[in-house]
C-alpha positions in Angstrom: 7.1 -1.3 -10.5 5.1 -4.3 -11.6 4.9 -5.3 -15.2 1.3 -6.1 -16.1 2.5 -9.2 -18.0 6.1 -10.1 -16.8 6.3 -9.5 -13.1 8.5 -6.9 -11.3 10.6 -4.5 -13.3 12.6 -1.5 -12.3 14.3 1.7 -13.5 17.6 0.1 -14.6 15.8 -2.3 -16.9 13.0 0.1 -17.8 15.6 2.7 -19.1 16.7 0.1 -21.6 13.3 -0.3 -23.2 12.1 1.6 -26.3 8.7 2.7 -25.0 7.1 2.2 -21.6 3.9 3.5 -19.9 3.9 3.7 -16.0 0.4 3.7 -14.6 -0.7 4.5 -11.0 -3.6 6.3 -9.4 -3.9 10.0 -8.7 -1.2 11.5 -6.3 0.7 8.2 -6.4 4.0 10.0 -7.2 4.2 9.5 -10.9 5.2 13.1 -11.7 7.9 13.2 -9.0 9.2 9.8 -10.1 9.6 10.8 -13.7 11.0 14.2 -12.9 13.5 12.6 -10.5 14.7 10.1 -13.1 15.1 12.8 -15.7 17.2 14.9 -13.4 19.3 12.0 -12.4 20.1 11.1 -16.0 20.9 14.8 -16.7 23.2 15.0 -13.7 25.0 11.9 -14.9 25.7 13.5 -18.2 22.9 11.6 -20.1 20.3 13.1 -22.4 16.8 13.4 -20.9 13.7 15.6 -21.2 10.8 15.9 -18.8 7.7 17.1 -20.5 4.3 18.0 -18.9 2.0 17.0 -21.7 -1.0 18.9 -20.3 0.9 22.1 -20.7 1.9 21.7 -24.4 -0.9 19.8 -26.0 -2.3 22.9 -27.8 1.0 24.4 -28.8 3.0 24.0 -31.9 6.4 24.0 -30.2 6.7 22.1 -26.9 10.1 23.9 -26.3 8.2 27.0 -25.1 7.0 25.2 -22.0 10.0 23.1 -21.0 11.9 23.8 -17.8 15.3 25.5 -18.3 17.1 22.2 -17.5 15.2 20.4 -20.2 15.5 23.0 -22.8 19.3 23.0 -22.4 19.4 19.2 -22.3 17.4 19.1 -25.6 19.8 21.5 -27.3 22.8 19.5 -26.2 21.4 16.3 -27.6 20.3 17.9 -30.8 23.9 19.0 -31.4 25.6 15.7 -30.5 26.3 12.4 -32.3 23.2 10.7 -33.8 24.1 7.6 -31.8 23.4 9.3 -28.5 20.1 8.3 -26.8 17.5 10.8 -25.7 15.2 9.6 -23.0 11.9 11.5 -23.1 9.8 11.4 -19.9 6.2 12.5 -20.7 4.0 13.2 -17.8 0.2 13.7 -17.5 -0.8 11.6 -20.5 -4.1 10.8 -18.8 -5.1 14.5 -18.4 -4.8 15.1 -22.2 -6.6 11.8 -23.1 -9.5 12.8 -20.9 -9.9 15.9 -22.9 -10.0 13.9 -26.1 -8.0 11.1 -27.8 -7.3 13.5 -30.7 -5.7 16.0 -28.3 -3.3 13.3 -27.1 -2.5 12.3 -30.7 -1.7 15.9 -31.7 0.3 16.6 -28.6 2.5 13.5 -29.1 2.8 14.3 -32.8 4.3 17.7 -32.0 6.9 16.1 -29.7 7.6 13.2 -31.9 8.3 15.4 -34.9 10.7 17.4 -32.9 12.7 14.6 -31.3 11.9 11.5 -33.3 12.9 12.5 -36.8 16.0 11.5 -38.7 15.9 8.1 -37.0 17.6 9.5 -33.9 17.7 7.2 -30.9 14.8 8.1 -28.7 13.4 6.3 -25.7 9.9 7.1 -24.4 8.6 6.8 -20.9 5.0 8.0 -20.2 3.0 8.3 -17.0 -0.8 8.0 -16.8 -3.6 6.8 -14.6 -4.5 3.2 -15.5 -8.2 4.0 -16.3 -7.3 5.8 -19.5 -4.9 3.3 -20.9 -6.7 0.9 -23.3 -5.9 -0.9 -26.6 -7.1 2.1 -28.6 -4.7 4.5 -26.8 -1.8 2.1 -27.1 -2.5 1.6 -30.8 -2.6 5.4 -31.5 0.7 5.8 -29.6 2.3 2.9 -31.4 1.4 4.3 -34.8 2.9 7.7 -34.1 6.0 7.2 -32.0 9.4 6.2 -33.5 10.2 2.9 -31.8 13.6 1.7 -32.6 14.2 -1.8 -33.8 17.4 -2.0 -31.8 18.5 -0.6 -28.5 21.7 0.0 -26.7 21.4 -0.5 -22.9 22.7 2.5 -21.1 25.8 2.0 -19.1 25.6 2.4 -15.4 27.2 5.8 -15.5 24.3 6.9 -17.7 21.5 5.3 -15.7 22.2 6.8 -12.3 20.7 5.5 -9.1 17.1 4.7 -9.3 14.5 2.3 -7.9 15.1 -1.1 -9.5 12.7 -3.3 -11.2 13.0 -7.0 -11.5 11.4 -9.4 -14.0 10.2 -12.6 -12.3 12.0 -14.5 -15.1 15.5 -13.1 -14.1 17.3 -15.7 -12.0 20.9 -14.4 -11.6 23.0 -11.3 -11.9 26.7 -10.5 -11.4 28.3 -7.4 -9.9 31.4 -6.6 -11.9 33.8 -3.7 -12.0 33.4 -3.4 -15.8 32.6 0.2 -16.6 31.4 -0.3 -20.1 27.9 -0.6 -21.5 27.3 -3.6 -23.9 25.6 -3.6 -27.2 22.6 -5.8 -27.6 20.2 -6.3 -30.5 16.6 -7.3 -30.3 13.5 -7.4 -32.5 11.2 -4.5 -32.7 9.3 -4.1 -29.5 6.0 -2.4 -28.7 4.8 -0.3 -25.8 5.0 -2.0 -22.5 2.8 -1.0 -19.5 4.0 -1.1 -15.9 2.2 -0.4 -12.6 4.0 1.4 -9.8 4.2 -0.6 -6.6 2.7 0.8 -3.4 4.9 2.3 -0.7 6.2 -0.1 1.9 6.0 0.9 5.5 9.7 1.9 5.6 9.3 4.0 2.4 6.1 5.6 3.8 7.8 6.5 7.1 10.8 7.9 5.4 8.6 10.1 3.2 6.6 11.3 6.2 9.9 12.0 8.1 11.0 14.2 5.2 7.7 16.1 5.3 7.6 16.4 9.1 11.2 16.5 10.0 10.6 13.9 12.7 11.0 10.1 12.5 9.0 9.6 15.7 6.1 11.7 14.4 6.1 9.7 11.1 5.8 6.4 13.0 3.0 7.8 15.2 1.0 9.0 12.1 1.5 5.7 10.3 0.4 3.6 13.4 -2.6 5.9 14.0 -3.6 5.5 10.4 -3.5 1.7 10.6 -5.5 1.7 13.9 -8.2 3.8 12.2 -8.3 1.5 9.1 -6.7 4.1 6.8 -4.1 1.7 5.4 -5.3 2.7 1.8 -3.9 6.2 2.5 -0.5 4.9 3.7 0.7 3.4 0.4 0.9 6.5 -1.8 2.5 10.0 -1.5 -0.8 11.7 -2.0 -2.4 9.5 0.7 0.4 10.4 3.1 -0.3 14.1 2.5 -3.9 13.5 3.5 -2.8 11.7 6.7 -0.4 14.5 7.5 -3.1 17.2 6.9 -5.7 15.6 9.1 -3.2 15.6 12.0 -4.1 12.4 13.8 -1.5 13.0 16.5 -1.8 16.6 17.6 -5.6 16.7 17.0 -6.8 13.2 17.7 -10.3 12.5 16.4 -13.1 12.0 18.9 -14.9 9.6 16.7 -14.8 7.8 13.3 -17.2 10.4 11.8 -14.6 13.1 12.5 -11.9 11.1 10.8 -13.9 10.7 7.6 -15.1 14.3 7.6 -11.5 15.5 8.0 -10.4 13.3 5.1 -13.1 14.7 2.9 -12.2 18.3 3.9 -8.5 17.6 3.2 -9.2 16.1 -0.2 -11.6 18.9 -1.1 -9.0 21.5 -0.2 -6.5 19.8 -2.6 -9.1 20.2 -5.5 -10.2 23.7 -4.6 -7.3 25.5 -6.3 -7.8 23.4 -9.5 -11.5 24.2 -9.5 -10.7 27.9 -9.2 -8.3 27.7 -12.2 -11.0 26.1 -14.3 -13.9 28.4 -14.2 -15.5 26.5 -17.1 -16.3 23.7 -14.7 -18.9 26.0 -13.1 -18.8 24.2 -9.7 -17.5 24.4 -6.2 -16.3 22.1 -3.4 -19.7 21.5 -1.9 -21.0 20.4 -5.3 -18.1 18.0 -5.5 -19.1 16.4 -2.2 -22.7 16.3 -3.2 -21.9 14.6 -6.5 -19.7 12.0 -4.7 -22.5 11.2 -2.3 -25.0 10.8 -5.2 -22.6 8.4 -7.0 -21.8 6.5 -3.8 -25.4 5.8 -3.0 -26.3 4.8 -6.5 -23.2 2.6 -6.7 -24.2 0.7 -3.5 -27.9 0.4 -4.1 -27.4 -0.7 -7.7 -24.5 -3.0 -6.7 -22.3 -1.4 -9.4 -19.0 -0.4 -7.7 -17.3 0.7 -10.9 -18.2 4.1 -12.4 -17.6 4.9 -16.0 -15.7 8.0 -17.1 -17.7 9.6 -19.9 -16.5 8.9 -23.4 -17.7 10.0 -26.8 -20.0 6.9 -26.7 -23.4 7.8 -25.1 -24.3 4.3 -23.9 -22.5 3.0 -20.8 -20.7 -0.4 -20.7 -22.6 -3.3 -19.3 -22.2 -3.9 -15.6 -20.8 -0.4 -15.1 -22.6 2.6 -13.6 -22.9 5.7 -15.8 -21.8 8.8 -14.0 -23.3 10.9 -16.7 -26.8 9.6 -15.9 -26.4 10.3 -12.1 -24.9 13.7 -11.9 -25.0 15.3 -15.3 -27.7 17.8 -14.2 -25.1 19.4 -11.8 -21.9 18.8 -13.7 -21.2 19.6 -17.3 -19.2 17.1 -19.5 -15.8 18.6 -18.9 -16.4 19.1 -15.2 -17.6 15.5 -14.9 -14.4 14.1 -16.6 -12.3 16.1 -14.3 -14.4 15.2 -11.2 -13.9 11.5 -11.8 -10.1 11.9 -11.8 -9.9 13.7 -8.5 -8.7 12.3 -5.2 -12.1 11.0 -4.4 -11.8 8.2 -6.9 -9.3 5.5 -7.8 -8.9 3.7 -11.1 -10.7 0.3 -11.3 -10.6 -0.6 -15.0 -10.4 1.0 -18.5 -12.2 4.3 -18.2 -13.6 3.2 -14.9 -13.1 4.4 -11.3 -14.5 3.8 -7.9 -14.8 5.9 -4.7 -11.6 6.2 -2.8 -10.8 5.3 -0.1 -13.2 2.3 0.0 -14.5 3.2 3.4 -15.7 6.5 2.3 -18.1 4.9 -0.2 -20.5 3.8 2.6 -20.1 7.1 4.5 -20.8 9.2 1.4 -23.8 7.0 0.5 -25.2 7.2 4.0 -24.9 11.0 4.0 -26.9 11.2 0.9 -29.6 8.8 2.0 -29.9 10.3 5.5 -30.4 13.7 3.9 -33.3 12.3 1.9 -34.9 10.8 5.0 -37.2 13.4 6.5 -39.8 11.4 8.5 -40.2 8.0 10.2 -42.1 6.6 7.1 -39.1 7.5 4.9 -36.8 5.7 7.3 -39.0 2.6 7.6 -39.3 2.4 3.8 -35.5 2.7 3.3 -34.6 0.1 6.0 -37.2 -2.3 4.5 -35.3 -2.0 1.2 -32.0 -2.8 2.9 -33.2 -5.7 5.0 -35.0 -9.1 4.9 -37.6 -10.7 7.0 -38.3 -14.5 7.4 -41.7 -16.2 8.1 -40.3 -17.2 11.5 -40.0 -13.6 12.5 -36.2 -13.2 12.1 -34.9 -10.2 10.3 -31.6 -8.6 9.4 -29.9 -6.2 7.0 -28.6 -7.8 3.8 -25.0 -8.6 4.2 -23.8 -6.3 1.5 -25.5 -3.4 3.1 -24.2 -3.8 6.7 -21.7 -0.9 6.5 -24.3 1.3 4.8 -26.9 0.5 7.5 -24.3 1.2 10.2 -23.6 4.7 8.9 -27.2 5.4 8.3 -27.8 4.5 12.0 -25.0 6.9 12.9 -26.1 9.9 10.8 -29.9 9.6 11.0 -31.8 9.1 14.3 -34.8 8.1 12.3 -32.9 5.3 10.6 -31.2 4.3 13.8 -34.5 3.6 15.5 -35.5 1.2 12.7 -32.1 -0.5 12.2 -31.6 -1.3 15.9 -34.9 -3.3 15.7 -34.0 -5.1 12.5 -30.2 -5.7 13.0 -28.3 -4.2 16.0 -25.0 -5.6 14.6 -25.1 -3.1 11.8 -25.3 -0.2 14.2 -23.0 -1.6 16.9 -20.1 -2.8 14.6 -20.3 -1.0 11.3 -21.2 2.6 12.3 -19.8 4.9 14.8 -20.9 4.4 18.5 -18.4 7.2 19.5 -20.3 9.8 17.4 -21.8 12.8 19.2 -25.1 11.9 17.4 -25.4 8.8 19.6 -25.8 9.1 23.4 -23.7 7.0 25.7 -26.7 5.0 26.9 -27.9 4.5 23.4 -24.5 3.2 22.3 -24.4 0.8 25.2 -27.9 -0.5 24.6 -27.2 -1.1 20.9 -24.0 -3.0 21.8 -25.8 -5.1 24.3 -28.5 -6.0 21.8 -25.8 -7.0 19.3 -24.2 -9.4 21.8 -27.5 -10.9 22.8 -28.4 -11.6 19.2 -25.0 -13.1 18.4 -25.4 -15.4 21.4 -29.1 -16.3 20.9 -29.5 -16.7 17.2 -26.0 -18.0 16.3 -25.5 -15.0 14.0 -22.0 -14.4 12.8 -20.1 -11.0 12.7 -20.0 -9.7 9.2 -22.0 -12.6 7.9 -19.0 -14.0 6.0 -18.9 -11.0 3.7 -17.1 -8.4 6.0 -14.3 -8.9 8.5 -13.9 -6.4 11.3 -10.7 -4.3 11.2 -9.2 -1.9 13.7 -11.6 1.0 13.0 -14.7 -1.2 13.6 -13.3 -2.0 17.1 -12.2 1.5 17.8 -15.6 3.1 17.1 -17.1 0.8 19.8 -14.7 2.1 22.5 -17.2 4.5 24.1 -16.7 5.0 27.9 -19.9 3.1 28.7 -19.0 0.1 26.6 -15.4 -0.1 27.9 -16.4 0.0 31.5 -18.8 -2.9 30.9 -16.4 -5.1 29.0 -15.6 -7.3 32.1 -19.3 -7.9 32.7 -19.8 -8.9 29.0 -16.7 -11.1 29.1 -17.9 -13.1 32.0 -21.5 -13.3 30.7 -20.4 -14.7 27.3 -17.3 -16.6 28.3 -18.3 -19.7 26.4 -18.9 -17.8 23.1 -15.5 -17.6 21.4 -16.8 -15.1 18.8 -18.0 -12.7 21.4 -14.9 -13.2 23.6 -12.6 -12.4 20.6 -14.7 -9.3 19.8 -14.4 -8.0 23.4 -10.7 -8.6 23.6 -10.2 -6.8 20.3 -12.1 -3.8 21.5 -10.1 -3.8 24.8 -6.8 -4.1 22.7 -7.6 -1.2 20.5 -8.6 0.9 23.5 -5.2 0.2 25.1 -6.7 -0.2 28.6 -6.2 -3.0 31.0 -9.9 -3.5 31.7 -9.9 -7.2 30.7 -6.4 -8.1 32.1 -7.8 -9.3 35.5 -10.6 -11.5 34.1 -8.3 -13.1 31.5 -5.6 -13.9 34.2 -8.3 -15.1 36.6 -9.7 -17.4 33.9 -6.3 -19.1 33.4 -5.6 -19.1 37.2 -2.3 -17.3 36.6 -1.0 -20.1 34.3 1.0 -18.1 31.8 1.9 -21.3 29.8 -1.8 -21.7 28.9 -1.9 -18.0 28.0 0.8 -18.6 25.4 -1.6 -20.9 23.6 -4.3 -18.1 23.3 -2.9 -15.8 20.6 -5.5 -13.0 20.8 -5.4 -12.9 24.6 -1.6 -13.1 24.5 -1.5 -10.1 22.1 -3.7 -8.1 24.4 -1.6 -8.8 27.5 1.6 -8.1 25.6 0.2 -4.8 24.3 -0.3 -3.6 27.9 3.4 -3.9 28.5 3.1 -5.0 32.1 6.6 -6.0 33.2 5.4 -8.6 35.6 3.3 -10.3 32.8 6.1 -10.1 30.3 8.6 -11.7 32.8 6.1 -14.6 33.5 5.4 -15.1 29.8 9.1 -15.3 28.9 9.7 -17.7 31.7 6.8 -19.9 30.5 8.2 -19.7 27.0 11.7 -20.8 28.0 10.4 -23.7 30.0 7.9 -25.0 27.4 10.3 -27.5 25.7 10.1 -27.6 22.0 8.9 -24.1 20.9 5.8 -23.6 18.9 6.6 -21.4 15.8 3.4 -19.4 16.1 4.1 -18.6 19.8 7.7 -17.7 19.1 6.6 -15.4 16.2 4.0 -13.7 18.4 6.4 -13.0 21.2 9.3 -11.9 19.1 7.1 -9.7 16.9 5.6 -8.0 20.0 8.7 -7.7 22.2 11.5 -7.6 19.7 15.1 -6.8 20.6 14.0 -5.2 23.9 13.4 -8.7 25.4 15.1 -11.1 23.0 18.8 -11.1 22.3 20.2 -11.5 18.8 21.7 -14.8 19.7 18.4 -16.1 21.1 16.4 -15.1 18.0 19.0 -16.8 15.8 18.9 -19.9 17.9 15.2 -20.2 17.7 15.3 -19.7 14.0 17.9 -22.4 13.4 16.0 -24.7 15.7 13.0 -24.3 13.5 15.2 -24.9 10.4 16.5 -28.1 11.8 13.0 -29.3 12.6 12.0 -28.5 9.0 9.2 -26.1 10.2 7.3 -23.8 7.9 9.2 -20.6 8.3 6.8 -18.3 6.5 5.1 -16.9 9.6 8.4 -16.4 11.4 10.0 -14.7 8.4 6.9 -12.5 8.0 6.9 -11.4 11.6 10.5 -10.3 11.6 10.2 -8.6 8.3 7.1 -6.7 9.4 7.9 -5.8 13.0 11.7 -5.8 13.4 13.0 -4.4 10.1 12.9 -0.8 11.1 15.8 1.6 11.0 16.2 1.9 14.8 17.1 -1.8 14.8 19.7 -1.6 12.1 22.6 -2.7 14.2 20.7 -5.6 15.7 19.5 -6.7 12.2 23.2 -6.7 11.0 24.2 -8.7 14.0 21.3 -11.1 13.5 22.3 -11.8 9.9 25.9 -12.7 11.0 24.7 -14.7 14.0 22.4 -16.8 11.7 25.4 -17.5 9.5 27.5 -18.5 12.5 24.8 -20.8 14.0 24.0 -22.3 10.7 27.6 -23.1 10.1 27.8 -24.8 13.5 25.1 -27.3 12.8 26.3 -30.9 12.4 24.5 -31.4 9.2 25.2 -35.2 9.2 23.0 -35.7 12.2 19.7 -34.8 10.5 18.0 -34.9 7.2 18.8 -31.5 5.8 16.2 -31.5 3.0 14.2 -28.5 4.1 12.7 -26.1 1.6 15.5 -23.6 1.4 13.5 -21.0 -0.5 11.9 -19.6 2.6 15.3 -19.5 4.3 16.9 -17.6 1.3 13.9 -15.3 1.0 14.5 -14.3 4.6 18.1 -13.5 4.0 17.0 -11.5 0.9 14.8 -9.4 3.2 17.7 -8.9 5.7 20.3 -8.1 3.1 18.0 -5.6 1.3 17.2 -3.9 4.6 20.9 -3.6 5.6 22.1 -2.3 2.2 19.3 0.4 2.3 19.9 1.4 6.0 21.6 4.8 6.1 22.1 4.6 9.8 25.0 2.1 9.2 28.2 3.1 7.5 29.0 2.0 3.9 31.8 -0.2 5.3 29.5 -1.9 7.8 26.8 -2.6 5.2 29.2 -3.9 2.6 31.0 -6.1 5.2 27.7 -7.9 6.1 26.7 -8.2 2.5 30.1 -9.6 1.5 30.1 -12.2 4.3 26.5 -13.2 3.5 27.3 -13.6 -0.2 30.2 -15.9 0.6 28.0 -17.9 3.0 25.3 -18.4 0.4 27.8 -19.3 -2.3 29.4 -22.0 -0.1 26.2 -23.5 1.1 23.6 -23.4 -1.6 24.8 -24.8 -5.0 21.8 -23.7 -7.0 20.2 -20.5 -8.2 17.8 -18.3 -6.2 17.2 -14.7 -7.3 17.7 -12.2 -4.5 15.2 -9.8 -5.9 14.9 -7.3 -3.0 18.6 -7.1 -2.6 19.0 -6.4 -6.2 16.5 -3.6 -6.1 18.4 -1.8 -3.4 21.9 -2.5 -4.7 20.9 -0.8 -7.9 20.4 2.4 -6.0 23.2 2.1 -3.4 26.2 2.4 -5.8 28.6 3.2 -2.9 27.7 -0.1 -1.1 28.1 -2.1 -4.3 31.5 -0.6 -5.1 32.7 -1.3 -1.5 31.6 -4.9 -1.7 33.6 -5.3 -4.9 36.7 -3.9 -3.2 36.4 -6.5 -0.5 36.1 -9.1 -3.2 39.2 -7.8 -4.9 37.1 -6.5 -7.9 36.2 -10.0 -9.0 32.7 -10.7 -10.1 30.4 -10.8 -7.1 27.6 -13.3 -7.5 24.3 -12.1 -6.1 22.1 -15.2 -6.3 21.9 -18.4 -4.4 25.2 -18.9 -6.1 25.4 -15.3 -4.9 23.0 -12.4 -5.5 22.6 -12.8 -9.3 21.9 -10.4 -12.3 24.7 -8.4 -13.9 25.7 -5.0 -12.8 28.3 -2.8 -14.5 30.0 -0.4 -12.2 
């Protein structure tokens, strides 16, 4: 989790605080996280309750709606010593606040009176969407809850294994075999707000594997999502559910339009059961989609991306769009409040949301506007509003409207006829040329006009406001365009912008249509190919064994290695073509040359730190230690910036500790040797933040490392791995 004021913080530290609010968007895993932590505390013999606030806010006694485990936990705590701490996890704070602030106050009052009287030691942890948390909410909570002026940090046996938080201010910690908690005193503290961090790729793939029962299927879904520009859906549990439901692997989409329609259908299905349970809303799924389209088009045309959730105040905030004014005729007040907290929106500020995912904003808006266009005159009038004309005869779509114009050209034939004349780039690169609504010949003609204008007028792709991503290239991979890529490549060989565009389209399509012209252009000189990063990526992606052999030979004979080239090759080819010893040797060579290691570190962390490579990563860590130790440090000025070096080891160590494919003994051995290496070579403090996070959860690995260290304090910083653990 990320503190909104202090940097990263995790469960071990969070569970020592008097009152915390964890914020994250809808379906981000807040409920599961709080429930999991409550059950872990209970399993460890601690006192914890999990309360769904939306189920008890109108009841006099919250015990009536507790799960059996929580009811029993409360009774145990009520009958024990007054010094025992009760940790209360309160979920769904936002759902009650959206009904009314007074409902929240009364619900918390019921709970507080039950558990917070007699000055018993109570710790509060709430979950909510960030849009509902503001100073007024915090103030009301602060005035009601019993926040103790002192706290006793829970011992490790009470905390259990959870995801760790780190403050950016923490610089060191020690692993000890002391099994006791320690008393600390501090001044009265208020409510602190924390944001849940997005899922990493490893976490996302693990979660998908659990849902699918297949690690290979999880990787395929994740990669397919990235290729279609759906990265926003890959960083939360709810987003992963959408990716799984639209079935990108077994039912691959024919066009980008299908992708977005499937996402909308999936998210609508999630809401349908809730709508049925709330008959007072008086609406259905189609009304939901219509309302989203209305808000999207109004948001874009008015340049007001943030939409205000209705409050008791009738007038909207400045610079924010009022949802009430746009869709109140079709949604009553309670339905509107619920509607703006569904999966179609994500929090963007206090009582403000925006359409989610971002890419659906333009799609929804275009659906609404294309529905309103019924004749050529309508289309011409709309396109005039979205575009500009100069006295010299030039014209184009306003930069901020490029994606909207692209989808209008896709969904409305009438708009397409106008937009192609005004700005073919919008149709060719920001819509969907694979759509069934656009014929193959029409798509090819539009793409040709786009290239001609880029060449003739010096136009730039995206006009400096938008940068193309994978889905923009994929939507242009119609059969007619792909077959003509070599022709276009030769015709515009001197235009780097167009060349790069064509290579990206060929790369996304995963066909070798440009391989021949690229190799002809360099006359088979693979050394020069190494210098062209985009062309190199494309050739490597084709996985032609002959090309790879020639590239590796050119790389080996190139003398002093360029760090960007090395990063590119190792990231693409990995351990299949590079030995552990060779990667370590390249890394140490860069270290000696005092190169900037950021790109190299990022490449290995992104592409090689996957569970199938666990054995190689462990070997790489030990080989880096061996080769570093073999350096004759007296022969060069060893004044490099060691922070990047230590951050890299932090990534490696965290991955190894967390890797279940290795035994506890194997993981603890690597960590123990790495700790000694760091302690011997770096006489100053660097906080191993990621390693600390994982060690907090992997108690078995931590205990095994302590055994290897004869139960002495194990330093986990750059005088070891710093920050104190009690085992």
